[in-house]
C-alpha positions as CSV (number, residue, x, y, z in Angstrom):
1,M,28.0,-3.3,106.8
2,G,28.5,-5.5,103.8
3,F,24.8,-5.5,102.9
4,V,25.0,-1.7,102.6
5,V,27.8,-1.6,100.1
6,A,26.6,-4.6,98.0
7,F,23.1,-3.3,97.6
8,R,23.9,0.3,97.0
9,V,26.1,-0.8,94.1
10,M,23.5,-3.1,92.5
11,K,20.1,-1.7,93.3
12,R,19.5,0.6,90.4
13,S,20.3,-2.1,87.9
14,L,18.1,-4.5,89.8
15,L,15.2,-2.1,89.5
16,H,15.3,-2.2,85.7
17,L,15.6,-6.0,85.7
18,H,12.6,-6.6,87.9
19,T,10.2,-3.7,87.1
20,A,8.2,-5.6,84.6
21,A,7.6,-8.4,87.0
22,L,6.5,-6.3,90.0
23,L,2.9,-6.0,91.0
24,L,1.2,-2.6,90.6
25,G,-1.8,-3.5,92.8
26,A,-3.9,-1.0,94.7
27,L,-2.2,0.6,97.7
28,A,-2.9,-1.6,100.7
29,I,-0.2,-0.6,103.0
30,H,0.0,-2.1,106.5
31,P,-3.8,-2.4,107.2
32,A,-4.8,-2.1,110.8
33,P,-5.6,-5.4,112.5
34,S,-9.2,-4.3,113.0
35,G,-9.6,-2.9,109.5
36,A,-10.2,0.5,111.1
37,Q,-10.1,3.5,108.8
38,A,-10.7,6.2,111.3
39,A,-9.1,9.6,110.9
40,A,-5.8,10.4,112.7
41,T,-5.5,12.9,115.5
42,T,-2.7,15.4,115.0
43,T,-1.1,17.1,118.0
44,I,2.2,18.7,118.8
45,S,3.2,18.0,122.4
46,P,5.0,20.8,124.4
47,D,7.7,18.1,124.8
48,A,8.0,17.6,121.0
49,A,11.3,17.8,119.3
50,P,12.2,21.4,118.3
51,A,12.5,20.4,114.6
52,A,8.9,19.1,114.7
53,Q,7.6,22.3,116.2
54,A,9.5,24.5,113.8
55,S,8.6,22.7,110.6
56,A,5.2,21.4,111.5
57,T,3.4,23.2,108.7
58,Q,6.0,22.2,106.1
59,D,6.2,18.4,106.3
60,P,3.5,16.0,107.5
61,A,6.2,13.4,108.2
62,I,7.5,15.4,111.2
63,V,4.1,16.5,112.7
64,P,3.4,14.2,115.7
65,T,0.2,12.4,114.8
66,G,-1.8,10.0,117.0
67,R,-4.3,7.4,115.8
68,L,-6.4,7.2,119.0
69,A,-9.6,7.1,117.0
70,E,-8.6,3.6,116.0
71,G,-9.5,1.3,118.9
72,W,-6.8,-1.3,118.5
73,W,-4.1,1.4,118.1
74,A,-5.2,3.2,121.3
75,T,-5.3,-0.1,123.2
76,R,-1.9,-1.1,122.0
77,H,-0.5,2.2,123.1
78,K,-1.9,1.7,126.6
79,Q,-0.5,-1.8,126.7
80,I,2.9,-0.5,125.8
81,L,2.8,2.1,128.5
82,A,1.8,-0.6,131.0
83,Q,4.8,-2.8,129.9
84,L,7.2,0.0,130.7
85,A,6.3,-0.3,134.4
86,T,7.0,-4.0,134.4
87,H,10.1,-3.9,132.1
88,P,12.2,-0.9,133.3
89,D,15.3,-2.9,132.5
90,A,14.6,-3.3,128.8
91,Q,17.8,-3.4,126.9
92,L,16.6,-3.5,123.3
93,L,13.7,-1.6,121.7
94,L,12.3,-2.4,118.2
95,I,10.5,0.6,116.9
96,G,8.6,0.6,113.6
97,D,5.4,-0.3,111.7
98,S,3.7,-3.6,110.9
99,I,6.9,-5.4,109.9
100,T,8.0,-4.9,113.5
101,N,4.5,-5.4,115.0
102,N,4.4,-8.7,113.2
103,Y,6.8,-10.3,115.7
104,D,3.8,-10.7,118.0
105,K,2.2,-13.1,115.5
106,A,2.5,-16.9,115.8
107,D,0.4,-18.0,112.8
108,P,2.2,-20.8,110.8
109,P,3.3,-21.3,108.1
110,N,3.6,-17.8,106.6
111,Q,3.2,-15.5,109.6
112,N,5.0,-17.5,112.4
113,F,7.2,-14.7,113.7
114,Q,7.1,-15.3,117.4
115,P,9.7,-18.1,117.3
116,I,12.1,-15.6,115.6
117,W,11.5,-13.1,118.3
118,D,12.1,-15.7,121.0
119,A,15.4,-16.7,119.4
120,Y,16.9,-13.3,118.7
121,Y,15.2,-10.7,120.9
122,A,13.4,-12.1,123.9
123,P,16.6,-13.2,125.7
124,R,17.9,-9.6,125.3
125,K,15.0,-8.1,127.3
126,A,13.5,-6.6,124.2
127,L,10.3,-4.6,123.8
128,N,8.2,-4.6,120.6
129,L,7.2,-1.0,119.8
130,G,5.9,-1.7,116.3
131,F,2.5,-0.5,115.3
132,S,0.8,-1.6,112.0
133,G,0.3,1.3,109.6
134,D,2.5,3.8,111.4
135,T,4.5,6.5,109.7
136,T,7.3,8.6,111.2
137,A,4.6,11.1,112.4
138,N,2.9,8.4,114.4
139,V,6.2,7.3,115.9
140,L,6.9,10.9,116.9
141,W,3.5,11.1,118.6
142,R,4.2,7.8,120.5
143,L,7.6,9.1,121.7
144,D,5.9,12.4,122.8
145,H,3.4,10.3,124.8
146,G,5.7,8.2,126.9
147,E,6.6,5.1,125.0
148,V,10.2,5.2,126.0
149,A,9.8,7.2,129.2
150,G,12.0,5.9,132.1
151,L,13.8,3.4,129.9
152,H,17.6,3.1,129.4
153,P,18.1,0.6,126.6
154,K,21.4,-0.2,125.1
155,L,20.0,-0.3,121.6
156,V,17.1,0.7,119.4
157,I,16.4,-1.0,116.1
158,L,14.5,1.5,113.9
159,L,12.6,0.5,110.8
160,I,10.1,3.1,109.7
161,G,9.2,5.1,106.5
162,T,7.5,2.6,104.2
163,N,4.0,3.9,105.1
164,N,5.2,7.4,104.4
165,T,6.2,6.7,100.8
166,A,3.3,4.4,100.2
167,S,0.9,7.1,101.3
168,G,2.3,9.5,98.7
169,Q,4.9,11.4,100.7
170,T,8.1,12.3,98.8
171,A,11.5,10.9,99.5
172,K,12.6,14.3,101.0
173,Q,9.6,14.3,103.4
174,T,10.2,10.7,104.4
175,E,13.9,11.4,105.0
176,E,13.0,14.4,107.2
177,G,10.6,12.2,109.1
178,I,13.3,9.6,109.8
179,D,15.8,12.3,110.7
180,A,13.2,13.7,113.2
181,V,12.6,10.3,114.8
182,I,16.4,9.8,115.2
183,K,16.9,13.2,116.7
184,D,14.0,12.7,119.1
185,L,15.3,9.3,120.2
186,E,18.8,10.8,120.8
187,R,17.3,13.6,122.8
188,R,15.2,11.2,125.0
189,L,17.8,8.3,125.1
190,P,21.2,10.0,124.9
191,Q,23.1,6.9,125.9
192,T,21.3,4.6,123.5
193,K,22.7,3.4,120.2
194,I,20.5,3.2,117.2
195,L,20.6,0.6,114.4
196,L,18.7,2.3,111.5
197,M,17.4,-0.1,108.9
198,G,16.9,0.9,105.3
199,L,13.4,0.6,103.9
200,L,12.7,-3.0,102.8
201,P,12.0,-3.7,99.1
202,T,8.4,-3.9,98.0
203,A,6.3,-4.4,94.9
204,L,4.3,-1.2,95.6
205,P,4.6,1.7,93.1
206,S,6.5,3.6,95.9
207,R,9.5,1.2,95.5
208,E,11.5,3.8,93.5
209,V,11.0,6.4,96.2
210,N,12.2,3.8,98.7
211,F,15.4,3.5,96.8
212,D,15.9,7.2,97.0
213,V,15.3,7.3,100.7
214,N,17.8,4.5,101.3
215,D,20.4,6.4,99.2
216,Y,19.9,9.3,101.5
217,L,20.1,7.2,104.7
218,G,23.2,5.5,103.5
219,A,24.9,8.7,102.7
220,H,24.0,10.3,106.0
221,Y,24.3,7.5,108.5
222,A,26.5,4.8,107.1
223,G,29.8,6.7,107.4
224,G,29.8,7.2,111.1
225,E,28.9,10.9,111.0
226,D,26.6,10.3,114.0
227,P,28.5,8.1,116.4
228,M,25.3,6.8,118.0
229,V,23.7,5.7,114.7
230,S,24.6,2.7,112.6
231,Y,22.9,2.0,109.3
232,I,22.2,-1.2,107.5
233,D,20.3,-2.0,104.3
234,V,19.4,-5.7,104.0
235,S,17.4,-5.4,100.8
236,V,19.7,-7.6,98.9
237,V,18.5,-10.7,100.9
238,F,15.1,-10.3,99.2
239,Y,16.5,-10.6,95.7
240,T,17.3,-13.6,93.6
241,F,19.0,-13.3,90.2
242,G,18.1,-9.6,90.0
243,Q,14.4,-10.0,90.8
244,L,12.5,-9.4,93.9
245,D,11.8,-12.8,95.4
246,T,8.0,-12.5,96.2
247,S,8.1,-16.0,97.8
248,L,9.6,-14.2,100.8
249,F,6.5,-12.1,101.4
250,Y,3.1,-13.2,102.6
251,D,1.0,-10.5,100.8
252,P,0.7,-12.5,97.5
253,T,-0.8,-15.4,99.4
254,L,-3.6,-13.4,101.0
255,S,-7.2,-13.4,99.6
256,P,-7.3,-11.2,97.7
257,P,-3.5,-11.2,97.0
258,G,-1.6,-8.0,97.5
259,P,1.8,-6.7,96.2
260,A,4.8,-8.0,98.1
261,L,5.4,-5.8,101.1
262,H,5.5,-7.8,104.4
263,P,8.2,-10.5,104.8
264,N,6.8,-13.9,105.6
265,T,8.3,-16.3,108.1
266,A,11.2,-17.1,105.8
267,G,11.8,-13.5,104.9
268,Q,11.6,-12.2,108.5
269,R,14.1,-14.9,109.5
270,L,16.5,-13.8,106.8
271,M,16.1,-10.2,107.9
272,A,16.8,-11.0,111.6
273,S,19.8,-13.1,110.6
274,A,21.2,-10.3,108.3
275,I,21.1,-7.6,111.0
276,E,22.3,-10.0,113.8
277,P,26.0,-9.3,113.6
278,D,25.4,-5.5,114.0
279,V,22.8,-6.1,116.8
280,A,25.3,-8.2,118.7
281,R,28.1,-5.8,118.1
282,L,26.1,-2.8,119.3
283,L,24.8,-4.7,122.4
284,G,28.3,-6.1,123.1
285,D,27.1,-9.7,123.3
286,T,27.5,-12.9,121.4
287,P,25.7,-13.2,118.0
288,V,22.8,-15.6,118.0
289,K,23.2,-18.6,115.7
290,P,20.9,-18.4,112.7
291,Y,17.5,-19.6,113.6
292,S,16.2,-22.4,111.3
293,P,12.8,-24.1,111.6
294,V,12.5,-27.8,111.3
295,N,10.4,-27.6,108.1
296,P,11.0,-24.3,106.3
297,P,8.3,-23.4,103.7
298,P,9.3,-24.2,100.1
299,K,10.4,-21.2,98.0
300,N,8.8,-20.8,94.6
301,R,11.2,-19.3,92.1
């Protein structure tokens, strides 16, 4: 939990130090692989969490929302359901948005994430339940529609909320959405531990809201109030001398370039390494030695 303490102490001062250098580009959060911009489908399943049903009109972050109109998303959902039948013994689930979805990629040098997955998660019978562009509402819909049905994993790693804040939702709405996902997971997987990750730093204008969300998550989940949930904020690994290290993100290298948001190969490796002690502890196994490629990409300071 060292990352939690260190970053919560320093993060507000870091914000003032790096604000002038951060990019204020147009919002381009987690684009769908196909570029689809279809409207979402909103439904509340009879099996939905009580909190979602009670407050559905108050907070969009807790209204289960599908994206079936987007072909790639509907296809991935079907593929996930098919995987459940062939992997009933899955011990580790990674649930989130594009940052988690990216582990499926093997595109060197900047998006070569599959080797990291193979080193840290594949040996642990892990399933990747990350969907590019998802918010807490989309995760709730996926849970309602069978994406953890029949599973009994030891651990869930949850990283969700960046798309909530980037789409204009408030810190409170995002916090309620994350709370709803945790409650839903605990209801469906009562024996499963949850490693909740704080939102990663970004150069998007929503970065200040992300700080507020992480303050809330740390206050509510870092102290052991919920014995099934552990919290870790690894944001500090993405900073150098008080500034966001944009060389750890691949968005600025795209054409056209975007604001730092998605960790590149080096950034994702740092993230996996930073959470590994907690992952091993919660799984009750031996920590994986830090993965290091033969030729890591150079870092531009």
